[in-house]
DORO-814426 format. One record per residue (C-alpha): residue in three letters; x, y, z. Coordinates in pm, whole numbers, padded with zeros to 5 digits, always signed. Layout:
alaXYZ;...
This chain:
met+05347+11367+08657;asn+05532+11627+08795;asn+05871+11727+08678;ile+06191+11842+08873;ser+06219+12205+08769;arg+06575+12376+08675;lys+06665+12533+08944;asn+06628+12215+09197;trp+06755+12035+08903;ile+07084+12281+08967;leu+07047+12247+09297;ile+07014+11927+09303;trp+07398+11852+09096;val+07574+12214+09328;leu+07480+12055+09682;gly+07524+11730+09525;met+07876+11761+09376;ala+07999+11972+09694;gly+07895+11725+09918;gln+08040+11378+09710;ile+08373+11570+09699;cys+08393+11629+10050;trp+08273+11233+10102;asn+08559+11149+09869;ile+08764+11356+10042;glu+08718+11162+10348;asn+08670+10819+10139;ser+09052+10857+10018;trp+09251+11138+10132;phe+09229+11135+10503;asn+09349+10805+10453;asn+09640+10851+10256;phe+09657+11135+10484;val+09711+10903+10777;tyr+09946+10708+10611;asp+10131+10998+10491;lys+10115+11279+10824;ile+10011+11017+11119;ala+10157+10641+11044;pro+10107+10427+10755;glu+09895+10157+10994;pro+09589+10033+10808;ala+09402+09926+11161;ile+09404+10340+11162;val+09192+10368+10871;ser+08967+10095+11000;trp+08888+10240+11325;met+08816+10588+11142;val+08601+10483+10869;gly+08404+10248+11124;val+08348+10519+11368;ser+08256+10789+11109;ala+07992+10538+10975;val+07840+10490+11329;val+07832+10812+11327;ser+07707+10874+11010;thr+07412+10634+11026;phe+07280+10824+11400;cys+07288+11119+11260;thr+07073+11019+10926;phe+06841+10900+11183;leu+06786+11178+11417;val+06781+11445+11129;gly+06539+11243+10884;thr+06332+11151+11138;trp+06369+11555+11268;gly+06263+11656+10918;asp+05971+11416+10886;arg+05809+11571+11218;ile+05868+11978+11105;gly+05791+11912+10754;lys+06126+12093+10672;arg+06506+11958+10521;lys+06625+12347+10447;pro+06751+12408+10737;phe+06948+12061+10837;ile+07121+12111+10406;cys+07221+12490+10543;val+07367+12425+10863;gly+07489+12048+10802;tyr+07704+12201+10499;ile+07881+12537+10648;phe+07975+12357+10951;trp+08052+12057+10730;gly+08329+12253+10558;val+08463+12436+10847;phe+08537+12029+10969;thr+08684+11935+10695;phe+08923+12267+10726;leu+08988+12196+11082;phe+09078+11805+11033;gly+09451+11886+10897;ala+09540+11991+11134;thr+09560+11694+11352;glu+09877+11629+11176;met+10014+11901+11436;ile+09962+11666+11685;pro+10265+11485+11829;lys+10306+11113+11684;asn+10448+10978+12014;pro+10284+10790+12166;leu+10077+10716+11864;phe+09778+10667+12043;ile+09673+11020+12105;ala+09757+11138+11759;ala+09524+10796+11603;thr+09253+10873+11859;ala+09259+11283+11727;val+09188+11162+11364;val+08954+10914+11426;leu+08774+11195+11665;ala+08823+11447+11408;asp+08664+11276+11145;ala+08385+11181+11325;val+08270+11503+11383;met+08319+11583+11072;ser+08101+11286+10927;phe+07821+11455+11195;phe+07783+11741+11021;gly+07777+11595+10607;ser+07566+11318+10751;leu+07317+11641+10893;gly+07361+11842+10558;asn+07381+11556+10302;asp+07198+11221+10402;gly+06952+11357+10672;gly+06912+11666+10461;phe+06975+11668+10079;ser+06891+11307+10021;pro+06498+11293+10215;trp+06487+11629+09979;thr+06561+11484+09666;thr+06327+11206+09728;asp+06064+11476+09840;ile+06059+11672+09487;ser+06113+11331+09255;asn+05857+11056+09124;glu+05865+10688+09024;his+05849+10865+08690;asn+06165+11084+08703;arg+06355+10869+08961;gly+06619+10637+08712;lys+06668+11000+08601;leu+06764+11132+08956;gly+06905+10828+09041;gly+07169+10826+08744;val+07248+11191+08828;leu+07330+11084+09221;ala+07498+10791+09076;val+07753+10940+08910;met+07825+11192+09144;pro+08076+11023+09331;val+08217+10897+09011;phe+08277+11250+08919;ala+08387+11350+09287;thr+08642+11065+09267;ile+08749+11131+08914;phe+08832+11535+09129;gly+08950+11360+09404;ala+09154+11179+09257;val+09317+11372+08932;val+09258+11694+09060;ser+09305+11681+09447;gly+09572+11477+09362;phe+09786+11735+09169;leu+09682+12031+09444;ile+09786+11839+09727;glu+10112+11807+09574;lys+10127+12196+09507;leu+09978+12262+09866;asp+09984+11969+10050;phe+09731+11824+10304;phe+09638+12089+10506;ala+09565+12373+10275;phe+09399+12117+10045;phe+09135+12021+10278;gly+09126+12414+10437;leu+09017+12531+10053;met+08786+12226+09988;gly+08623+12281+10298;ala+08537+12653+10218;ile+08372+12542+09911;val+08143+12312+10069;ala+08033+12577+10387;met+07987+12865+10026;met+07786+12606+09921;gly+07598+12584+10245;phe+07479+12978+10240;leu+07411+12956+09924;ala+07126+12664+10011;leu+07034+12932+10247;phe+06937+13213+09981;thr+06821+12932+09684;leu+06678+12623+09842;gln+06319+12570+09912;asp+06138+12296+10060;ser+05888+12069+09850;pro+05546+12213+09897;thr+05405+11854+09944;leu+05620+11772+10274;val+05413+11862+10560;pro+05459+11788+10931;lys+05414+11427+10989;arg+05431+11437+11393;asp+05384+11077+11616;glu+05174+11214+11896;lys+05342+11000+12192;gly+05657+11216+12132;phe+05990+11245+11956;arg+06162+10914+12038;his+05853+10664+11979;gln+05871+10821+11627;phe+06251+10763+11595;leu+06241+10418+11716;ser+05919+10318+11517;val+06088+10190+11249;phe+06279+09919+11478;asn+05951+09641+11451;trp+05887+09324+11333;asn+05549+09542+11183;thr+05779+09754+10937;ile+05998+09500+10760;arg+05666+09287+10773;glu+05532+09588+10522;asn+05820+09669+10360;gln+05971+09312+10282;glu+06079+09447+09913;leu+06263+09753+10050;phe+06450+09569+10319;trp+06521+09304+10093;val+06756+09551+09875;phe+06904+09687+10172;val+07068+09399+10188;val+07122+09394+09846;met+07291+09702+09919;thr+07493+09601+10233;val+07629+09260+10116;tyr+07745+09457+09782;phe+07930+09805+09957;ile+08046+09539+10226;gly+08288+09385+09935;phe+08335+09763+09771;asn+08478+09876+10125;val+08737+09567+10120;tyr+08867+09788+09823;phe+08792+10108+09782;pro+08931+10315+10098;tyr+09217+10144+09987;ile+09267+10204+09629;thr+09507+10480+09597;ile+09701+10373+09870;tyr+09754+10056+09694;phe+09798+10283+09312;val+10090+10484+09474;asn+10296+10280+09715;tyr+10236+09866+09561;leu+10232+09975+09232;gly+10460+10283+09217;tyr+10235+10582+09027;asp+10219+10917+09177;tyr+09940+11048+09305;gly+09869+11282+08981;met+09876+10915+08716;thr+09641+10718+09001;gly+09397+10991+08969;val+09422+10974+08534;ile+09394+10576+08552;gln+09070+10627+08761;gly+08949+10895+08583;val+08941+10763+08253;gly+08836+10415+08392;leu+08517+10621+08574;leu+08421+10825+08349;ser+08386+10616+08063;ala+08171+10426+08298;ala+07932+10706+08379;leu+07831+10726+08038;leu+07597+10392+08075;thr+07390+10579+08348;ile+07188+10702+08049;pro+07054+10410+07894;ala+07058+10214+08248;ala+06763+10505+08322;lys+06570+10386+08020;phe+06591+10039+08170;ile+06516+10150+08609;asp+06248+10363+08477;arg+06067+10028+08299;gly+06120+09860+08671;arg+06393+09661+08529;met+06627+09756+08820;ala+06766+09368+08856;ala+06840+09274+08537;val+07018+09629+08549;ile+07207+09513+08890;phe+07275+09147+08760;ala+07457+09260+08455;ala+07688+09542+08688;leu+07764+09292+08959;ile+07955+09064+08619;cys+08129+09406+08482;asn+08208+09466+08870;thr+08347+09067+08905;thr+08547+09125+08625;gly+08718+09447+08701;leu+08829+09394+09004;val+09023+09040+08858;leu+09159+09203+08656;val+09313+09478+08860;ser+09494+09203+09110;ile+09630+09047+08800;thr+09763+09280+08601;gln+10022+09641+08610;lys+10018+09658+08276;leu+09849+10050+08241;pro+09576+09950+07961;val+09477+09625+08132;leu+09411+09874+08462;leu+09239+10099+08261;ile+08960+09830+08181;gly+08945+09652+08512;val+08902+10049+08641;phe+08632+10061+08375;gly+08450+09739+08492;ala+08469+09813+08864;gly+08350+10149+08822;ile+07990+10039+08570;gly+07937+09826+08880;tyr+07953+10047+09123;ile+07758+10361+08953;leu+07510+10144+08773;val+07462+09917+09183;leu+07390+10246+09280;gln+07175+10382+09071;ser+06931+10102+09053;leu+06939+10036+09421;thr+06863+10482+09484;ala+06573+10485+09252;trp+06429+10143+09379;met+06436+10212+09743;lys+06294+10567+09649;asn+06012+10442+09506;leu+05933+10227+09825;tyr+06005+10456+10072;pro+05647+10538+10311;glu+05592+10874+10212;glu+05535+11008+10560;gln+05872+10839+10671;arg+06092+10953+10412;gly+06346+11144+10576;gln+06353+10841+10875;phe+06412+10560+10596;glu+06723+10731+10481;gly+06824+10691+10841;leu+06747+10341+10787;lys+06934+10282+10456;gln+07230+10447+10642;ile+07257+10165+10813;phe+07262+09903+10529;phe+07464+10153+10245;val+07678+10344+10513;cys+07734+10133+10913;ile+07776+09798+10808;pro+07937+09820+10510;met+08181+10077+10638;ile+08243+09873+10946;val+08299+09512+10841;gly+08437+09618+10509;pro+08769+09785+10690;ala+08726+09467+10929;ile+08819+09262+10663;ala+09102+09432+10474;thr+09293+09548+10784;pro+09385+09134+10814;ile+09434+09099+10458;ile+09650+09363+10438;asn+09878+09299+10742;his+09872+08894+10632;leu+09885+08931+10249;gly+10012+09306+10164;ile+10416+09396+10162;glu+10580+09578+10410;ala+10658+09914+10304;glu+10852+10221+10443;ile+10662+10531+10421;asn+10774+10874+10546;gly+11079+10706+10724;ala+10757+10518+10898;ala+10742+10108+10863;gly+10427+09966+10759;met+10189+09739+10525;val+10041+09836+10222;pro+09813+09638+10051;ala+09870+09350+09752;pro+09644+09214+09454;ser+09488+08960+09705;leu+09253+09268+09794;phe+09037+09337+09476;leu+09037+08970+09415;ile+08861+08862+09744;ser+08619+09207+09708;ala+08535+09025+09362;ile+08438+08668+09530;leu+08271+08881+09820;thr+08068+09108+09581;leu+07925+08740+09368;phe+07729+08671+09705;thr+07471+08982+09607;leu+07362+08776+09350;ile+07139+08587+09654;pro+06944+08879+09775;leu+06890+09026+09472;asn+06737+08697+09346;ile+06518+08786+09618;ala+06421+09101+09625;ala+06359+09077+09211;lys+06049+08773+09305;leu+05905+09016+09558;cys+05922+09319+09292;arg+05761+09076+09013;lys+05508+09009+09278;arg+05435+09407+09381;asn+05394+09476+08976;arg+05196+09193+08890;ala+04939+09288+09184;
């Protein structure tokens, strides 16, 4: 049984946290930046999230296949993180673009986000994520999955609490510059400390890069990896429901409930940090192959939490609701991470990371906000933000997300049956 070295654990935490903080800034504060500096228009957020999802997925596919082909992850991690930081800083400059006509400013933020997402996926999704698969095995992926699952939570807490206070003190442009510099520094750190797994060797398709790139897009790939594809479907259905509410949760707390950024961070931080403690016992069940059972319990907690958020404005109940939703998010991600990594074909790990992005990022981040936009426009409330009129989310957004989340049980049942069949065999 190969253990993950102490140095690699440190790199997992350092690079993983830097990456997740940067993703959190994009997924949450970029949206608030649009509302504050461009226009309170949910359609801009929807386009920004959708376009960046497509770009991220394509980049992960490209880099994953390239990494498999040359037997290296390090160059992509280093270059990706450095330029990820640079373009995070440059995104803030879009506030200087004239707002009349609005179309120009809206197009600029969508394109700026897409470029930043390209380099983020180059370093994190296409390089770092398959690297963690390379250096781990089925005996320690429950623990690894737990670590990778709590990182977005810690990043959300940082993003909600620390980022909220920093933005209030520095404003968005200086904040994006500071965070971008930190991420770029992690790229330089990886340049001198990270090493590729010794078990990673070049896996070249003799028919060329194009044939290797497209090799996963055929019926045989699905037939030979049925369980893995049903796990992907579980991920898609769950994260569609998640992306209906998550890009707008801070907007809801600030502009509907009336909390400031700091208090919004405390509410989300306390609930999510409490939920993160459950990854330790969950890892034991996951390493025993009980992923489906953990996900089932997480879905119940998730749905209950979203319902509570939708029906109350009282702080104690909101904390319980965020705690429940946090349990769902963390344990579902932890379980799916370990489940997928155990099923990836060894010679196509990077490529399957790209395939995962279709189900984890591309479809959910297009469909989720596309569902949310008409909900906000028809069931939200009118508000004026920095002198501009627009629509902000109402509690109905969380209730609809809760209903959509329950549909995850359908593909989960099929994936669980295939898992039991594989274990018996």
